[in-house]
C-alpha positions in Angstrom: 152.9 -131.1 12.3 153.7 -129.7 8.9 152.2 -126.4 7.6 152.3 -125.8 3.5 151.8 -122.7 2.0 149.6 -122.6 -1.2 149.7 -119.6 -3.9 147.1 -119.4 -6.5 146.4 -116.9 -9.3 149.6 -114.9 -9.2 149.3 -114.4 -5.5 145.9 -113.0 -5.2 144.7 -116.1 -3.4 147.2 -117.7 -0.9 146.4 -120.1 2.1 148.5 -122.0 5.0 147.4 -125.5 5.0 148.1 -128.6 7.7 146.6 -132.0 8.5 145.8 -133.1 12.1 144.4 -136.4 13.6 143.5 -137.1 9.8 141.5 -133.7 9.2 143.0 -131.4 6.7 142.4 -127.6 6.5 143.6 -124.5 5.4 143.1 -121.0 6.2 143.4 -118.5 3.8 142.6 -115.0 2.2 141.6 -113.7 -1.5 142.3 -110.5 -3.0 139.3 -109.0 -4.9 138.6 -110.9 -8.1 137.3 -113.5 -9.8 138.9 -117.2 -9.8 137.9 -120.8 -10.7 138.5 -123.9 -8.5 138.4 -127.7 -8.9 138.0 -129.7 -6.1 138.9 -133.7 -5.8 137.1 -134.2 -2.1 134.3 -132.6 -0.8 135.0 -129.4 1.1 133.3 -126.9 3.6 134.6 -123.1 3.0 133.2 -120.8 5.9 134.1 -117.0 5.7 136.3 -115.8 8.3 136.0 -111.8 7.6 134.6 -110.3 4.4 132.4 -112.4 1.6 132.7 -114.3 -1.8 129.9 -115.1 -4.1 129.9 -119.2 -5.2 128.8 -120.6 -8.2 128.8 -123.9 -8.5 129.3 -125.6 -11.7 125.8 -125.8 -13.5 124.0 -123.5 -10.4 122.7 -120.5 -9.4 125.4 -118.2 -7.7 125.1 -117.6 -3.7 126.6 -114.9 -1.3 128.3 -115.8 1.9 129.3 -113.1 4.3 131.4 -113.8 7.3 130.1 -116.8 9.4 128.7 -118.6 6.5 129.6 -121.7 5.3 129.4 -123.2 1.9 129.4 -126.9 0.9 131.5 -128.0 -2.3 131.0 -131.3 -3.8 133.8 -133.6 -4.6 135.1 -133.7 -8.2 133.6 -130.5 -9.0 134.1 -127.1 -10.1 133.1 -123.6 -8.8 133.5 -119.7 -9.4 134.5 -117.4 -6.6 133.7 -113.8 -6.9 135.5 -111.4 -4.5 134.6 -107.8 -4.0 136.9 -107.0 -1.0 139.8 -109.0 0.7 138.1 -112.0 2.5 139.6 -114.7 4.7 138.0 -118.1 4.9 138.6 -121.5 6.3 138.7 -124.6 4.3 137.7 -128.1 5.6 138.3 -130.8 3.4 135.5 -133.3 4.3 
């Protein structure tokens, strides 16, 4: 097993990722702020603690609190707004 450290937005978003049995996942944290991400594959982002608001390109914002999951389409972009430190699990579908 290999663990990869990812850092985005000058360290404001960081995650550890791995692949096991063909499934790729990352577990990360986001500092308060606003971020834009692009996807290749579809992914599911589950809030572990805290909350975030996701705006998929061309859609209305939706808020997700601890335990809730957002499904993000592949080959798309989305904005994330974070008001408090937030932990997340990202599963690449």
